[in-house]
PAZAPA-4460 file (N, C-alpha, C; in steps of 0.05 Angstrom, whole numbers, plus 32768, in hexadecimal, padded with zeros to 4 digits):
% residues 312
    n_x    n_y    n_z   ca_x   ca_y   ca_z    c_x    c_y    c_z   seq   type   mol
   8011   7FE7   8001   8001   8001   7FFE   8011   801A   8002     1      M     A
   8006   802E   7FF5   8018   8047   7FEF   8008   805D   7FFD     2      L     A
   8018   8070   800A   800F   808B   8014   8020   809F   8006     3      A     A
   8014   80B5   7FFD   8022   80CD   7FF5   8023   80E4   800B     4      L     A
   8039   80EC   8013   803B   8103   8028   8049   811C   801A     5      T     A
   803F   8134   8026   8047   814B   801C   8054   815E   8031     6      F     A
   806B   8168   802D   807B   8174   803F   8070   8190   804A     7      P     A
   807A   8196   805F   8071   81B2   806D   8088   81C6   806C     8      G     A
   8082   81DE   8078   8096   81F3   807A   80AF   81EA   8085     9      Q     A
   80C7   81F4   807B   80DF   81EA   8081   80ED   81DB   8069    10      G     A
   80DE   81D1   8059   80E6   81C2   8045   80EC   81D1   802B    11      S     A
   80E6   81EB   802D   80EB   81FA   8017   810B   8201   800F    12      Q     A
   8110   8203   7FF6   812D   8207   7FED   812B   8219   7FD3    13      A     A
   8139   822E   7FD0   813D   823C   7FB7   8142   8229   7FA1    14      V     A
   8135   8228   7F8B   8137   8216   7F75   8129   8200   7F74    15      G     A
   811B   81F7   7F8A   810A   81E0   7F8A   80F6   81E0   7F74    16      M     A
   80F1   81C9   7F69   80DC   81C7   7F54   80E7   81D1   7F37    17      G     A
   80FD   81DE   7F36   8106   81E5   7F1D   810A   81D0   7F08    18      R     A
   8117   81BC   7F0F   811D   81A6   7EFF   8102   8197   7EF5    19      A     A
   80EF   8197   7F05   80D4   818C   7EFF   80C9   819D   7EEB    20      I     A
   80C8   81B4   7EEF   80BA   81CC   7EDE   80C9   81CA   7EC1    21      A     A
   80E5   81C7   7EC1   80F1   81C7   7EA7   80ED   81AE   7E99    22      D     A
   80E9   8198   7EA7   80E4   817D   7E99   80CA   8177   7E91    23      A     A
   80B5   8182   7EA0   8098   817A   7E9A   8088   8194   7E97    24      Y     A
   807B   8196   7E7E   8069   81AE   7E7D   8053   81AC   7E92    25      P     A
   8049   8193   7E98   8034   8193   7EAB   803D   819B   7EC6    26      E     A
   8054   8199   7ECC   805E   81A4   7EE6   805F   81C7   7EE5    27      A     A
   8069   81CF   7ECE   806E   81EC   7ECA   804F   81FA   7ECB    28      K     A
   803D   81E9   7EC3   8023   81F5   7EC1   8016   81F9   7EDE    29      A     A
   8023   81E9   7EEF   8019   81ED   7F0C   8024   8204   7F17    30      V     A
   803E   820F   7F12   804A   8226   7F1C   803C   823E   7F0E    31      F     A
   8034   8239   7EF6   8027   8250   7EE9   8009   8255   7EF4    32      D     A
   7FFF   823E   7EFB   7FE4   823F   7F08   7FE6   824D   7F23    33      E     A
   7FF8   8247   7F34   7FFF   8254   7F4F   8003   8271   7F4A    34      V     A
   8016   827A   7F36   8019   8294   7F31   8001   82A5   7F2C    35      D     A
   7FF1   8299   7F19   7FD6   82A4   7F12   7FC6   82A9   7F29    36      D     A
   7FC3   8294   7F3C   7FAF   8293   7F50   7FBA   82AA   7F66    37      A     A
   7FD5   82AD   7F68   7FDD   82C3   7F7B   7FE3   82DF   7F71    38      L     A
   7FE1   82E2   7F56   7FE6   82F9   7F48   8001   8303   7F4B    39      G     A
   8017   82F1   7F4B   8034   82FB   7F4E   8041   82E1   7F45    40      E     A
   805C   82E5   7F3E   806D   82D1   7F36   807B   82C4   7F4F    41      K     A
   806D   82B5   7F5C   8076   82A5   7F72   808D   8292   7F69    42      L     A
   8086   8285   7F4F   809B   8275   7F43   80B5   8282   7F42    43      S     A
   80BA   8299   7F3D   80D6   82A8   7F3A   80E2   82A5   7F57    44      A     A
   80D3   82A9   7F6C   80DC   82A6   7F88   80E7   8289   7F8C    45      V     A
   80D4   8275   7F84   80DA   8259   7F88   80F4   8253   7F7B    46      I     A
   80F6   8259   7F60   8110   8254   7F51   8128   8263   7F56    47      F     A
   8125   827A   7F5B   813C   828D   7F5D   8141   829B   7F77    48      D     A
   812D   8296   7F89   8131   82A8   7FA4   8129   82C2   7FA3    49      G     A
   8130   82D4   7FB5   8147   82CD   7FCA   813B   82B9   7FE0    50      P     A
   814F   82B1   7FF0   8145   829B   8002   8134   82A6   8018    51      D     A
   8139   82C0   8021   8128   82CE   8036   810C   82D3   802E    52      D     A
   8108   82D5   8012   80EE   82D8   8007   80E0   82BE   8007    53      A     A
   80EC   82AB   7FFF   80DF   828E   7FFC   80D8   8286   8019    54      L     A
   80E9   828C   802E   80E5   8284   8048   80CD   828E   8057    55      T     A
   80C7   82AA   804E   80AD   82B5   8059   8096   82A3   8056    56      L     A
   8089   82A1   806F   8070   828D   8072   805C   8290   805C    57      T     A
   8059   82AB   8054   8044   82AF   8041   804B   82A4   8023    58      T     A
   8067   82A1   801E   806E   8296   8006   8077   8278   800A    59      N     A
   8084   8271   801D   808B   8253   8021   8073   8242   8020    60      A     A
   805B   8248   802A   8045   8236   8029   803D   8231   800E    61      Q     A
   8033   8245   7FFF   802A   823F   7FE3   8041   8235   7FD1    62      P     A
   805A   823A   7FDA   8071   8232   7FC7   8075   8213   7FCA    63      A     A
   8074   8208   7FE2   8076   81EC   7FE8   8061   81DC   7FDD    64      L     A
   8049   81E8   7FDD   8034   81DC   7FCD   8035   81DB   7FB2    65      M     A
   803D   81F0   7FA5   8043   81F1   7F8A   8057   81DB   7F7F    66      A     A
   806C   81D8   7F8F   8081   81C2   7F88   8075   81A7   7F87    67      V     A
   8066   81A3   7F9F   805B   8187   7FA4   8047   8182   7F8B    68      S     A
   8037   8194   7F85   8021   818E   7F71   8030   818D   7F54    69      L     A
   8044   819C   7F50   8052   819B   7F38   8062   817F   7F33    70      A     A
   806D   8175   7F49   8076   815A   7F49   8063   8144   7F43    71      V     A
   8049   8147   7F52   8035   8134   7F4E   802C   8135   7F32    72      L     A
   8026   814C   7F24   801E   814C   7F0A   8033   8142   7EF7    73      R     A
   804C   8144   7EFF   8062   8135   7EEC   8060   8119   7EED    74      A     A
   8059   810E   7F09   8056   80F1   7F0B   803F   80E8   7EFE    75      M     A
   8028   80FA   7EFC   8011   80F0   7EF0   8013   80EF   7ED0    76      E     A
   8027   8103   7EC6   802A   8102   7EAA   803B   80EA   7EA0    77      S     A
   8047   80DD   7EB2   8056   80C3   7EAF   8045   80AA   7EB4    78      E     A
   802A   80AF   7EBA   8017   809A   7EBD   8010   8091   7ED9    79      G     A
   801A   809E   7EEE   8011   809B   7F08   7FF6   80A8   7F0F    80      F     A
   7FE4   809A   7F1A   7FCC   80A4   7F22   7FCA   80A6   7F42    81      M     A
   7FC2   80BC   7F4E   7FBE   80C0   7F68   7FB2   80AB   7F75    82      V     A
   7F9D   80A0   7F68   7F8B   808B   7F75   7F9B   8072   7F78    83      T     A
   7FB5   8070   7F6C   7FC6   805A   7F77   7FCE   805B   7F94    84      R     A
   7FCD   8071   7F9F   7FD3   8075   7FBB   7FBB   8070   7FCC    85      A     A
   7FBF   8064   7FE4   7FAC   805E   7FF5   7FA1   8074   8009    86      D     A
   7FB7   8085   800F   7FB3   809B   8020   7FC0   80B2   8017    87      Y     A
   7FBC   80CC   801D   7FCC   80E3   8019   7FCE   80F0   8035    88      V     A
   7FE5   80FC   803B   7FE7   810A   8057   7FFE   8121   8051    89      A     A
   7FF9   8138   805D   800C   814C   805D   8011   8158   8077    90      G     A
   802A   8162   807A   8034   816D   8095   802F   818C   8094    91      H     A
   801A   8192   80A8   8011   81AF   80A9   8008   81BA   8091    92      S     A
   8018   81CF   8083   800E   81D8   8068   800D   81C3   8055    93      L     A
   801B   81AE   8057   801D   8196   8043   8001   818A   8043    94      G     A
   7FF0   818E   8056   7FD3   8182   8056   7FC5   818E   803D    95      E     A
   7FCB   81A9   803C   7FBD   81B5   8024   7FC8   81A8   800A    96      Y     A
   7FE1   81A5   8004   7FEC   8197   7FF0   7FE1   817C   7FEB    97      S     A
   7FDB   816F   8001   7FCE   8152   8001   7FB1   8154   7FF5    98      A     A
   7FA3   8169   7FFD   7F88   816E   7FF8   7F87   8174   7FD7    99      L     A
   7F9A   8186   7FD0   7F9A   818D   7FB1   7F9F   8173   7FA2   100      A     A
   7FB4   8163   7FAC   7FB9   814B   7F9F   7FA2   8138   7F9C   101      A     A
   7F93   8137   7FB1   7F7A   8122   7FB3   7F63   8134   7FA6   102      A     A
   7F66   8149   7F94   7F52   8156   7F87   7F39   8160   7F99   103      R     A
   7F3D   8167   7FB2   7F2B   8172   7FC3   7F2A   8192   7FBF   104      A     A
   7F41   819E   7FB8   7F42   81BA   7FB3   7F53   81BE   7F9A   105      I     A
   7F4C   81D1   7F8B   7F5B   81D9   7F73   7F76   81E2   7F7B   106      T     A
   7F8B   81E2   7F6A   7FA5   81ED   7F6E   7FA5   820C   7F74   107      I     A
   7F93   8219   7F63   7F90   8237   7F68   7F85   823F   7F84   108      G     A
   7F6F   822F   7F88   7F64   8238   7FA6   7F76   8230   7FBA   109      D     A
   7F88   8219   7FB7   7F9B   8211   7FCC   7FAF   8226   7FCF   110      T     A
   7FB8   822F   7FBB   7FCD   8247   7FBD   7FC3   825F   7FCB   111      A     A
   7FAB   8265   7FC2   7F9F   827D   7FCE   7F99   8277   7FEE   112      R     A
   7F8F   8260   7FF6   7F8A   825A   8011   7FA8   825A   8021   113      L     A
   7FBB   824F   8013   7FD5   824F   8020   7FE1   826B   8026   114      L     A
   7FDC   827B   8013   7FE5   8297   8017   7FD5   82A6   802C   115      R     A
   7FBC   82A1   802E   7FAE   82AB   8044   7FB7   829F   805D   116      I     A
   7FBC   8284   805F   7FC6   8277   8077   7FDD   8284   8080   117      R     A
   7FF3   8287   806E   800A   8291   8076   8008   82AE   807F   118      G     A
   7FF9   82BE   8074   7FF3   82D9   807C   7FE8   82D8   809A   119      E     A
   7FD2   82C9   809C   7FC4   82C7   80B6   7FD4   82BE   80CC   120      A     A
   7FE8   82A9   80C7   7FF6   829B   80DC   800D   82B1   80E4   121      M     A
   8016   82BF   80D1   802B   82D3   80D8   8020   82EC   80E8   122      Q     A
   8005   82F5   80DF   7FFE   830B   80EC   7FF1   8305   8108   123      A     A
   7FEB   82EA   810E   7FDD   82E5   8124   7FEA   82EC   8141   124      A     A
   8006   82EC   8141   8015   82F1   8156   802B   8306   8152   125      V     A
   802E   831A   8163   8044   832B   815E   805F   831E   815D   126      P     A
   8072   8328   814F   808C   831A   814E   8099   831C   816A   127      V     A
   80A4   8305   8172   80B1   8304   8190   80A0   82FA   81A5   128      G     A
   8083   82FA   81A0   8072   82F4   81B5   8071   82D4   81B8   129      K     A
   8073   82C6   81A2   8073   82AB   81A0   808D   829E   8199   130      G     A
   808D   8285   819C   80A6   8274   8198   809F   8259   8192   131      A     A
   80B1   8249   8185   80AE   822B   8184   80CA   821F   818C   132      M     A
   80C9   8204   8193   80E2   81F7   8199   80DF   81DA   8194   133      A     A
   80F5   81CC   818C   80F8   81B1   8187   80FE   81A2   81A2   134      A     A
   80F1   818E   81AA   80F9   817D   81BE   8101   8164   81B6   135      I     A
   811B   815C   81BC   8125   8141   81B3   812A   812E   81C9   136      I     A
   811F   8117   81C5   8127   8100   81D8   8116   8101   81EF   137      G     A
   80FE   8109   81F2   80EC   8109   820B   80D2   8101   8202   138      L     A
   80C8   80EE   8213   80AC   80E1   820D   8097   80FA   820F   139      E     A
   8081   80F3   81FD   806C   8106   81FA   8060   810C   8215   140      Q     A
   805B   80FB   8225   804E   8100   8240   805E   8114   8250   141      D     A
   8078   8110   8250   808B   8121   825D   808A   813F   8251   142      A     A
   8088   813E   8237   8087   815C   822B   806D   8168   8231   143      V     A
   8058   8157   8231   803C   8165   8236   803E   816E   8253   144      E     A
   804A   8160   8266   804D   8169   8282   805B   8184   8285   145      T     A
   8073   8185   8277   8082   819D   8275   8071   81B3   826C   146      A     A
   8061   81AF   8254   8054   81C5   824B   803D   81D0   825D   147      C     A
   802F   81BE   826A   801C   81C3   827E   8028   81D5   8295   148      T     A
   803B   81CA   82A0   804C   81D7   82BA   8054   81F3   82AF   149      N     A
   805D   81F8   8296   8067   8210   828E   8052   8226   8286   150      A     A
   803B   8219   8281   8026   822C   827A   8019   823B   828F   151      S     A
   8011   8255   8287   8003   8268   829B   7FED   8274   828C   152      Q     A
   7FDB   8282   8299   7FC7   828D   8288   7FD2   82A4   8277   153      P     A
   7FC9   82A2   825F   7FD3   82B6   824A   7FF4   82B4   8246   154      D     A
   7FFF   829A   824F   801D   8295   824A   801D   8278   8246   155      D     A
   8016   826B   822F   8011   8251   822F   8026   8244   8219   156      E     A
   802A   822B   821C   8038   821B   8208   802C   8200   8205   157      V     A
   802F   81F3   81ED   8021   81D7   81E8   8031   81CA   81D3   158      Q     A
   802B   81B0   81D2   803A   81A0   81BD   802E   81A8   81A4   159      I     A
   803E   81B0   818E   8033   81B9   8172   8037   81A3   815F   160      A     A
   804C   8195   8161   8052   817C   814C   805B   8166   815C   161      N     A
   8052   814D   8152   805C   8134   815F   8069   8127   8143   162      D     A
   8080   812E   813D   808F   8126   8125   8097   8108   8125   163      N     A
   8097   80FC   813A   80A2   80E1   813C   80C0   80DF   813F   164      G     A
   80C9   80C8   8146   80E6   80C6   814A   80F2   80D5   8161   165      G     A
   80E1   80D7   8177   80EA   80E6   818D   80EE   8104   8189   166      G     A
   80DF   810E   8177   80DF   812B   8173   80C5   8138   8176   167      Q     A
   80C2   8149   8188   80A9   8159   818C   80B1   8176   8189   168      L     A
   809B   8185   8180   809F   81A3   817F   8088   81AE   8192   169      V     A
   8092   81C2   81A0   807F   81D1   81B1   807F   81EE   81A6   170      I     A
   8067   81FB   81AE   8062   8216   81A2   804F   8226   81B5   171      S     A
   8051   8240   81B8   8042   824F   81C8   804F   8269   81CF   172      G     A
   8049   8278   81E2   8054   8290   81EC   8073   828C   81F2   173      H     A
   8082   82A1   81EC   80A0   829C   81EE   80A8   8293   8207   174      A     A
   809E   82A0   821E   80A8   829A   823B   809F   827D   8241   175      G     A
   8087   8274   823A   8080   825B   8242   808F   8247   8231   176      A     A
   8096   824C   8219   80A6   8239   8209   80C5   8235   8217   177      V     A
   80CD   824F   8220   80E8   824B   822D   80E4   823D   8249   178      E     A
   80D2   823F   8257   80CC   8230   8270   80CA   8214   8269   179      R     A
   80BC   820E   8254   80B6   81F0   824E   80D0   81E1   8244   180      A     A
   80E0   81F2   8235   80FA   81E7   822B   810B   81E0   8244   181      M     A
   810D   81EE   8258   811E   81EA   826E   810F   81D3   827D   182      E     A
   80F7   81D1   8280   80EC   81BB   828C   80F0   81A0   827E   183      A     A
   80F1   81A0   8265   80F6   8187   8255   8112   817F   8258   184      C     A
   8125   8192   8259   813F   818B   825C   8144   817F   8278   185      K     A
   8138   818B   828E   813A   817F   82A6   812D   8163   82AA   186      E     A
   8119   815D   829A   810B   8144   829A   811B   812F   8286   187      A     A
   8130   8137   8279   8142   8124   826B   8144   8125   824C   188      G     A
   8137   813A   8244   8139   813F   8223   8154   8141   821C   189      A     A
   815E   8134   8206   8176   8136   81FB   817C   8153   81F2   190      K     A
   8169   815C   81E6   816D   817A   81DD   8152   818A   81DE   191      R     A
   8154   81A5   81E1   813C   81B4   81DE   8147   81CC   81CF   192      A     A
   813F   81CE   81B7   8149   81E3   81A6   8135   81F8   819D   193      L     A
   8138   8211   819C   8127   8226   8194   8126   8224   8176   194      P     A
   8112   8226   8169   8110   8224   814D   810C   8242   8140   195      L     A
   8119   8247   8129   811C   8260   811C   8102   8266   810C   196      P     A
   80EC   826A   811A   80D2   826C   810C   80C9   8287   8115   197      V     A
   80B5   8291   8102   80AB   82AE   8105   8091   82B0   8114   198      S     A
   8087   8298   811C   806E   8298   812C   806B   827D   813B   199      A     A
   8059   827A   8151   8055   8264   815E   803F   8254   8151   200      P     A
   8045   8244   813C   8032   8235   812D   8026   821F   813E   201      F     A
   800E   8219   8136   8001   8202   8142   7FFC   8204   8162   202      H     A
   7FF5   821C   816A   7FF3   8222   8185   7FD9   8233   8187   203      S     A
   7FCF   8237   81A1   7FB6   8245   81A5   7FBA   8262   819C   204      T     A
   7FD3   826D   819B   7FD7   8289   8192   7FD0   828D   8176   205      L     A
   7FCC   8276   8165   7FC4   8278   814B   7FA5   827C   8147   206      M     A
   7F97   8280   815D   7F79   8280   815B   7F71   8295   8148   207      A     A
   7F7C   82AD   8144   7F70   82C1   8130   7F76   82B3   8116   208      P     A
   7F8D   82A6   8111   7F90   829B   80F5   7F7B   8286   80F0   209      A     A
   7F73   8275   8104   7F5F   8261   8100   7F44   826E   80F5   210      A     A
   7F40   8284   8105   7F26   8292   80FE   7F25   829C   80DF   211      D     A
   7F3C   82A7   80D8   7F3F   82B1   80BD   7F3F   8299   80A7   212      R     A
   7F48   8281   80B0   7F48   826B   809E   7F2C   825E   809D   213      M     A
   7F1E   8260   80B2   7F05   8257   80B1   7EF0   8265   809A   214      K     A
   7EF6   827F   809C   7EE7   8293   8087   7EF0   8288   806C   215      D     A
   7F0D   8289   8067   7F17   8282   804D   7F0E   8268   8043   216      A     A
   7F0E   8252   8055   7F05   8238   804D   7EE9   8237   8047   217      L     A
   7ED7   824A   8054   7EBB   8246   804D   7EB5   8252   8035   218      A     A
   7EC8   825F   8026   7EC4   826E   800E   7ECD   825D   7FF5   219      A     A
   7ED9   8245   7FFD   7EE7   8236   7FE8   7ED5   821B   7FE2   220      V     A
   7ED4   8213   7FC9   7ECB   81F9   7FC0   7EDC   81E2   7FC9   221      D     A
   7ED3   81D3   7FDA   7EE0   81BA   7FE0   7ED0   81A1   7FD9   222      I     A
   7EDD   818F   7FCD   7ED1   8175   7FC3   7EDD   815F   7FD4   223      K     A
   7ECE   8149   7FD3   7ED6   8130   7FE2   7EF3   8128   7FD5   224      P     A
   7F06   811F   7FE7   7F1C   8116   7FDB   7F19   80FC   7FCD   225      T     A
   7F2C   80F7   7FB9   7F2A   80DD   7FA7   7F3C   80C9   7FB5   226      I     A
   7F4C   80D1   7FCB   7F5E   80C1   7FDC   7F5B   80CB   7FF7   227      V     A
   7F55   80BB   800B   7F53   80C1   8026   7F6C   80D4   8032   228      P     A
   7F65   80EA   803E   7F7A   80F9   804A   7F7B   80F1   8068   229      L     A
   7F92   80E9   8070   7F98   80E6   808F   7FA0   8101   8098   230      V     A
   7F8F   810E   80A8   7F92   8129   80AE   7FA1   812E   80C9   231      C     A
   7FAB   8146   80CB   7FBF   814C   80DF   7FB4   8148   80FB   232      N     A
   7F9E   8154   8100   7F93   8159   811C   7F84   813C   8124   233      V     A
   7F7D   812C   8113   7F71   8114   811B   7F85   80FB   8119   234      L     A
   7F93   80FC   8107   7FA7   80E4   8100   7F94   80CC   80F7   235      A     A
   7F7E   80D6   80E8   7F69   80C2   80DF   7F60   80CE   80C2   236      D     A
   7F57   80BB   80B2   7F4E   80C3   8096   7F32   80D4   8096   237      P     A
   7F35   80E8   8084   7F1D   80F6   807E   7F1D   80FC   8060   238      I     A
   7F02   8102   8057   7EFE   8104   8039   7EE9   811A   8033   239      S     A
   7ED5   811C   8048   7EBE   812D   8043   7EC5   814A   8045   240      H     A
   7EBA   815A   8032   7EC4   8179   8032   7EBD   8188   804D   241      P     A
   7EA8   8182   805C   7EA3   8190   8074   7EB9   8186   808B   242      E     A
   7EBF   816E   8088   7ED6   8164   809B   7EF3   8171   8094   243      D     A
   7EF6   8176   807B   7F0E   8181   8071   7F0E   819F   807D   244      I     A
   7EFB   81AD   8078   7EF8   81C8   8082   7EFE   81C9   80A0   245      R     A
   7EF1   81B9   80B0   7EF1   81BB   80CD   7F0F   81B5   80D4   246      K     A
   7F1A   819F   80CB   7F36   8197   80D3   7F4B   81AC   80CA   247      N     A
   7F47   81B6   80B5   7F5C   81CC   80AB   7F5B   81E4   80BD   248      L     A
   7F42   81EC   80C7   7F40   8201   80DA   7F4D   81F8   80F6   249      V     A
   7F49   81E0   80FE   7F54   81D8   8119   7F73   81D3   8114   250      E     A
   7F79   81CC   80FD   7F97   81C8   80FC   7FA7   81E2   8101   251      Q     A
   7F9E   81F9   80FE   7FAE   8213   8101   7FB4   8214   811F   252      V     A
   7FA5   820B   8133   7FAE   820F   814D   7FB2   81F4   8159   253      T     A
   7FAC   81DF   814C   7FAD   81C2   8156   7FCB   81B6   8150   254      G     A
   7FCE   819F   815D   7FE4   818E   8159   7FE7   817F   813D   255      R     A
   8001   8181   8131   8004   8171   811A   800E   8153   8124   256      V     A
   7FFA   8144   8121   7FFF   8126   8130   800B   8114   811A   257      R     A
   8024   811A   8111   8031   810E   80FA   8037   80F4   80FF   258      W     A
   8043   80ED   8116   804D   80D4   811D   8034   80C2   811D   259      A     A
   801F   80C8   8129   8006   80B8   8129   7FFC   80B4   810E   260      E     A
   7FFB   80CA   80FF   7FF2   80C5   80E2   8001   80B2   80D4   261      S     A
   801B   80B3   80D4   802A   809C   80C8   8026   8081   80D5   262      V     A
   8026   8080   80EF   801F   8065   80FA   8004   805D   80F2   263      E     A
   7FF0   806C   80EF   7FD2   8064   80E6   7FDA   8059   80CB   264      Y     A
   7FE4   8066   80B9   7FE6   805A   809E   7FF5   8041   809C   265      M     A
   800A   803E   80AE   8017   8025   80AC   8008   800E   80BA   266      A     A
   7FF8   8014   80CD   7FE6   8002   80D7   7FD0   7FF8   80C3   267      E     A
   7FCA   8009   80B2   7FB7   8001   809C   7FC2   7FEF   8086   268      Q     A
   7FDC   7FEE   8088   7FEB   7FDD   8073   7FFC   7FED   8062   269      G     A
   8001   8008   8064   8011   8017   8054   802C   800D   8059   270      V     A
   803B   800A   8043   8059   7FFF   8046   806A   8012   8037   271      N     A
   8060   8024   8027   8070   8036   8016   8066   8052   8018   272      R     A
   8079   8066   801E   806F   8082   8021   807F   8091   800D   273      I     A
   8075   80A1   7FFC   807F   80B3   7FE9   807D   80CF   7FF3   274      W     A
   8091   80DE   7FF6   8093   80FC   7FFE   8093   810A   7FE5   275      E     A
   807E   811A   7FDD   8079   8127   7FC2   8080   8143   7FC6   276      V     A
   8097   814D   7FBA   809C   816A   7FBC   80B9   816F   7FC6   277      G     A
   80BF   8184   7FD2   80DA   818C   7FDD   80E7   817E   7FF3   278      S     A
   80FC   8175   7FF3   810A   816B   800C   8103   814D   8012   279      G     A
   810E   8145   8028   810D   8128   8030   8106   8129   804F   280      K     A
   80FA   813E   805B   80F5   813C   8075   80E2   8125   807E   281      V     A
   80CC   8126   8070   80B8   8110   8077   80C2   80F5   8071   282      L     A
   80D1   80F1   805E   80E0   80D6   8058   80EB   80CB   806E   283      T     A
   80FF   80E0   807B   810F   80D7   8092   80FE   80D3   80AD   284      G     A
   80E6   80E4   80AD   80D8   80DF   80C5   80CA   80C5   80C5   285      L     A
   80C0   80BC   80AC   80B1   80A4   80AB   80C2   808B   80B0   286      A     A
   80DB   808C   80AA   80ED   8075   80B2   80F2   8075   80D3   287      R     A
   80F2   808B   80DF   80F5   808C   80FA   80DC   8083   810A   288      R     A
   80C4   8088   80FC   80AB   8082   8106   80A5   8065   8105   289      I     A
   80AC   8059   80EE   80A8   803D   80EA   80BD   8031   80D5   290      D     A
   80CF   8023   80E1   80E7   8018   80D0   80DF   8004   80B8   291      R     A
   80C5   7FFC   80BB   80BA   7FEA   80A6   80B4   7FFB   808C   292      T     A
   80B1   8014   8090   80A8   8023   8077   80BE   8029   8064   293      L     A
   80B6   8029   804B   80C6   802D   8036   80C0   804C   802D   294      E     A
   80D6   805F   8033   80CD   807A   802E   80DF   8083   8014   295      G     A
   80D1   8092   8002   80DE   809F   7FEA   80D5   80BB   7FE5   296      T     A
   80EA   80CD   7FE3   80E6   80EB   7FDF   80E6   80ED   7FBF   297      A     A
   80D1   80F7   7FB7   80D0   80FF   7F9A   80CF   811D   7F95   298      I     A
   80E4   8129   7F8A   80E3   8147   7F85   80F1   814C   7F6B   299      G     A
   80FD   8139   7F5D   810B   813F   7F45   8103   812B   7F30   300      A     A
   8108   8130   7F16   8100   811C   7F00   810B   8101   7F03   301      P     A
   8125   80FE   7F0D   8130   80E3   7F12   8121   80D3   7F26   302      D     A
   8118   80E2   7F3A   8109   80D7   7F51   80F0   80CC   7F47   303      D     A
   80E4   80D7   7F35   80C9   80CD   7F2A   80CC   80B2   7F1D   304      I     A
   80E1   80B2   7F0A   80E4   8096   7EFB   80E8   8081   7F10   305      S     A
   80FB   8086   7F23   8102   8072   7F39   80EB   806A   7F4A   306      A     A
   80DA   807C   7F50   80C1   8078   7F62   80AE   8067   7F52   307      A     A
   80A8   806E   7F39   8095   805F   7F29   809F   8043   7F23   308      L     A
   80BA   803F   7F20   80C2   8027   7F1B   80BC   8011   7F33   309      A     A
   80B9   801D   7F4A   80B3   800D   7F63   8096   7FFF   7F5F   310      Q     A
   8086   8010   7F51   806B   8005   7F51   8067   7FEE   7F3A   311      L     A
   807B   7FED   7F27   807C   7FD9   7F14   8066   7FE1   7EFA   312      G     A
***
C-alpha cells in the first residue's frame, strides 16, 4: 500500500522545482497557475530567490504547495494516477497540498488560501511575543507536564508538533516556552532548542488566524477527496468537505499529530511512503517512526522515474 505525503514549512530552498518545470510542461503550468492566482510572479522567487523572500511565511506556504503539485503533475504525465495511493497526508501547510492532490481544492484556490493563511498566522502575534522550540529525547507525557507547569494565565505553552523519532515541538508565549524548555532539560531531554520562526504556530495564540481561515475556507468550493486524507489534528482519515473545512480551521491552533498519522497509515497496511515536493524531511521522519516503512523523496525528474519503477 502507498501513501503520498507533502512537506511543510522549512523544506523550502531557492531553486526548488526548477528542474521539474524545465522538464515537464505540465509542471510549469502549475507554477503559471499559482502566479495567476496570486497576481504576482511567485515562481521567480521560488526559482531565483532571494532566500529571505522565499522564507517569508506568506511566500513559503504557497511556494511549497506549488512545487509539490508541479511534481505530482509531472508524475501524472508519466502515467501515475493519484488513486494508486491509499492515503494522502501533509505536514501543516502540506495538508493543503495533499487536498489539492486529492482534487478537493483547485490549485488556484489552494494558493490563495495559503497566502491568506501565511498572512493571518504572521499577523496574529506581534514579533517577539511568541516562540517555538524543539524538544529532543523526552517522552510526550513529560513534555506535556512541563508545558502545563510552565503555563500561566495569558502566558501559555503547548505541544505544537509530534514529529516522531523522539522529536516534539512546543509553541506559545515566549516566556512560557523558555520555562518549558528549562523544565524539559531538567526532566532529561537530550536537547531543547529554540527554533528560528517568526510566529508561534499551532498554538492558542493563533486564534485570530483560525478565525480568518474559517471565513476564507467558507468562501471556497471544496469537493470530496478522491483519496482519503489522514488529517493533522485527528490522525484519522477524512474526505467530506465539511470535515475538511472544520479540521483545517482547527489545525491553525491545534497539534500536528504527524507521528500518529504515519503510525495510523502503517497500521492500515501502508508500507511505502512517497514524499512529493521539496526536501526529504518527511522521508527521514517516516523511517524514525516506523522502520518497516520504505520512504522515497520525489522532487526531481530522476526521482520520478525511479519511484514509478517501484510500482512496476
